[in-house]
N, C-alpha and C positions, 0 to 999 in steps of 0.2 A: 608643614615644613617652614622653618624660619627663613626669611630673606635677609641675608647679610648685606650691609651697605658699606661701600668704600667710596668716599667722595673724592672727586678730582682736586688736586692741588694747583692745577693750571687751567682754570676756566678759559674757554674760548671767547673771542670777540664775536658778538652776535651780528649777523648780517643785516643790512638795511631791508626793512619789510617791503619796500617798493621794488626790490630786485631779487626776490626769493627764487622765482622759477619753481621747478618741481624736482625734489630729490637731490639737490646739490649740496645742502648743508646738513650737518648732523649735530645733535646736542652733546652735552658734556658727558652723559652717562648712557649705559646700556644694561639690559638684563641678560644674564646668562645662566643656563642650567644644563647639567650633563646627564647622560643616561648610559648605563651599562646593563647587560643582562643580569649580572649579579646583584646590583644595587637598585635597579629601577632608576627613576628620575631622582637626582640628588644634587647637592651643593648649589642651591638657588642663591644668586647673588646679583647685586647691582654694583657695577664697577665703572671706572672711567672708560669712555668710548675709546676703542683702539683696535689694532689689528690682531688677528689670530695667527698662530704659527701652526702650519699644517705640513704634513709630509707629501712628497710627490706621489705617493701611492694612496693618498686619501681617496676612499671609495667614491665619493661624490664627484670628484674631478673626472672619473672614468665612466661611471654608470648613472650619474644624474639623480641620485636618491635625495631629492630636496623639494620641500614644499614651503609655501609662504602665505601670508595674509596681508590685508591692508585695511586699516581703519583710521579714524581721526579723533583728535581732541580739539575742543572749541572753548573759547573764553566768552562768557556772556557779558551783557552790558553792565552788570553789577559785580563783576569779578568772579562769577561762578565758573566752574570748569566742568564741561560735559564730555562724556564719551557717547558714541552713537551705536547702540545695539551691539556692544562688545561680546555679549554671550553668543550671538549668532556667528560672529567670526570664529570664536573658539570652538563652537560646534562644527563649523566647516573645516577648521584645521584637522579635527579628528576624522572627518570624512576623507580628507586628503591623506591623512596618515594611514588610514585603513587601506586605501588603494595602493600606496607605495610601501606597505609593510613596515611602517614606522610605528613605534609604540604610542599608545594613546596618552594624552596629557590630561591632567585634572583641569577641567575647563574653568571652574570657579577659582582655583588657585592662579591660573594664568591671567584671568581678569584682575585679580588682586595684585599680581606682579606688575601688570601694565599700569594699574592705578598708582602704585607706589612710585614707579619710574616717572610717570607723567607729573606727579606732584613734586618730585625732586627737581625736575627740569621745567617746572611750570613757567618760569620767566622766559622760556623760549617760545611760548605760544604766542603767535602774532595776532594782532587785533584788527588789522585792516580788512576792508571789504574783500571777500573771496579767499581770505587766508585761513590757515588752520595748522595744527601740528599733526603731521602724518605719522602713523605708527606702523612699523613693519615688523611683525613677528615672523620668524622663519626657523625651520628645522632642517638639518642636513646630517647625513651619515659621516662618521669620522674614523671608521676602521682603516688601518693602514696595511692593506694587502690587495692583490689583484685576484679577481674571481667574481663571477656574477652571482651574487646572493645578497640578501638584506644585511645591512651593517649590524653589528652587535653593540655599537656605541654611537651616540648622537649628541649634538648640541642644539638646544632651543635658545634662540636669541631674540631680543626685541631691541630695535633701534628707533630713534625718533628724528624727524626732519621737519623743520618749519617750512611751509610751502605756500606759494601763491596759487594762482589759477593754473590748472593742469595744461590748458592751452594758452599760448602766448597772447592770443587775441581775446581772451576772456570768454564771455558767453556768446560770441559771434558764431554763427552757423559754420560747421565744418564741411569739408568735401570728402566723400567716402567712395572708394573704389570697390565694386562688387567682384570678388575673386571667384573665377570658375575654372581655374587651372590647378593651382596648388590647393591642398586641403590641410586643415589644422588637426582635426580629430574625427573619430568615428565611434559609434556606440560600441561599448565593450573596452574602449581605450581609456584615456585619462582626461578627456575633455571636461568632465564634471569636476575634476580635482584642480586645485590651484597649485600646480607644480611647475617647476622651472622648465621642464621639457616642453610643455605646451607653448610657452612663449618663445622658446628657441625654434619651434616648428613654424612659428608665424613670421620669423624675421625676413625670409626671402621675399615673400609676397609683400610685406611691408616696405621693403627696400624698393621693389619694382613700382609699387603704387606711389611712393614718395617721389620717385623720378618723374612720374607723370603729373605731379602736383597735388596729390591726395594725401590727407593726413592720417587716414585710417583705412583698414580693410574690412569689408563685410564678408564673412565666410558663409559659404553654402555647405550643405551636408556632404560628407565625404563619400557617399555611395552613389546617389542619383545626381548629385551636383544640381539640385533643384530647390531644396527647401532651405530657407534662411535660418541661420543659427545665431551667431553673435558677431559683434565687432571685436577687433583685437583687444581693446582695453575696456570693453563695456558690453552690456546687453543692449538690445535694440527694440524700439517701439515704433509703431506706425498708426497714425490716425487716418482711417479710411471711412469717410462719411461720419456716422455717429459712433463708430467703434474705435477704441484704442486697443490695439492688439500687439502682443509680443509672442515670439516663438515659444512653444511649450517645452518644458524640460524633458529631455529625451535620453539622457545619459552621456551626451557629448557637449552639453551646454553648461556653463558655470551657473549655479544657482545664486545669482547676485543678490546681495543684501539690499542694495539700493533698488534693484528691480522689484524685490518683494515689497519694499516700502512704497514704491510708486503704485503698485497694484492695490495696496491697502488704502492709500490716500485717494486714488481715483474712485474706488468703490464707495468709500465713505462720503465722498462729495458728489455722488450721483452720476458719475460717468459710466458708460458702458465699456468696462475693461474686460479683456479676455486673454486667455492663453490657449493657443492652438497652433497647428501647422500653418506656416505661411510660406508660400512658394514665391520665387522671384518673378514668375510669370504673373501671379496675382498682383504684385506690386506694380509691374510695368503696365498691366491693364488698368489698374486703378489710376495710375498717373495719366494715361491716355484719356480716360473718361473724366478727368478732373476731380476724382474722389480722394486722391492722396493729398490730404491737407497738411499733415505734419509728419516729420520723422525726427526722432531724438534718441540719443543713447543715454544709458544710466550706469553709474559706477561710483565707487568711493572717491576716486581721484577727481573726476569732473563733476560729480553729482548728476546734473542734467546737461547734456551736450546736444544742442539743436543741430540738425543736419540740413544744410542748404542745397547740397547737390549729391546725387547718386550717379555713378557711371557704370553701366552694364554693357559689356561688349561694344564699347565705343559710343553708345547712345547716352547722352546726358539727360538727367531728370532734375530740373530746378524745382526745389520744394519751397512753397510759400514765398515765392519771389525772393528766395535766399535771405529770409528774415526769420527771426524767432517767432514761433507761433504762440497763441494764447494758452494752450494746454502746457506747452513746455515752460513758458514763463511762470504760470501758476504753480507747477510742480517745483520749479527751482525756488521760487519765493517761499513756498510752504515748507519744503524739506530743509532748506538752509535756515529758515526761520526757526523751525523746531530744533535744529542742531545748535543754534546760538541762543535759544531760550526766548526769542522774541515772538514766536507763534506758539499758541497753546499746543501741548503734546497730548493729543487725544488717544494716542496709540501705545504709550509706554515705550517709545523708542529711545529716549535719552536716559543716560546713567550719570547722575550728578556725583562728582567725586570731591567737590569743594563748594 
């Protein structure tokens, strides 16, 4: 399918790279493609960034049939432009699509569309430390009628946003509240899919934890309220003695692409990395015994996010004297170095587009 390009006639003023924040600014163009049962996916186009006109009866506004992804583009020291594992994001889009009864996309075509969009708006890629061009593909149902059923029409859209560090304090350790009242997902539900509803389900606990001074929520399983699953915006890892462990994928945890990258890097560099069930009781016991050496989150937005404090049922656990640990720093330096082209990519993670 050809991608038609309509360039903006009113380019925006680019924001100062030192004040980007996360997800506040958007580039001049976006990719859009439509779907209908009769035509399949059609009319692929890059057009000036702007609003959509939708009717009040739009199915997604009522029944939440929407999924999304997140990945980044980086500019190398010599002007190269890299994407990071985009094929994995497009494969995960189709996993989410399947769970929400959204038609499958052509993954290779979607990567090509992202490539063309990024190249068109490449001047928006910031070059400062910790900056990148965030890429947000998303799909939503567009039928205009009420009734609980899969939509017959959809839009697939990609927008771009120049971003700084996900957390305002950069790589400084974050404080995390362990939630044992509200639940986010259960096996058989949508926890493994990157769908809007999962994030809506997390908002109440996030608001409560924020009032208590915590930046993220660590979720326990929705049945026994015992086993650790993931943090609101990232997967979670624990260094207990000589083991670096993350909860196993169980159908209610998102299969994070950075999570997978971390496991591969740790294994390649000789660390004892594992995926298994991890209970909150194990973490508390490891902390009391002095074996809980590091905790860190992984995700596209923050890459590696060291955790300096966990709070469970009012008991605070201060991790590594509230400082970033050696493993966390090593992973951050290695993965961001691969993304920027300054560290050798032994894994085939990067996708050079220029």
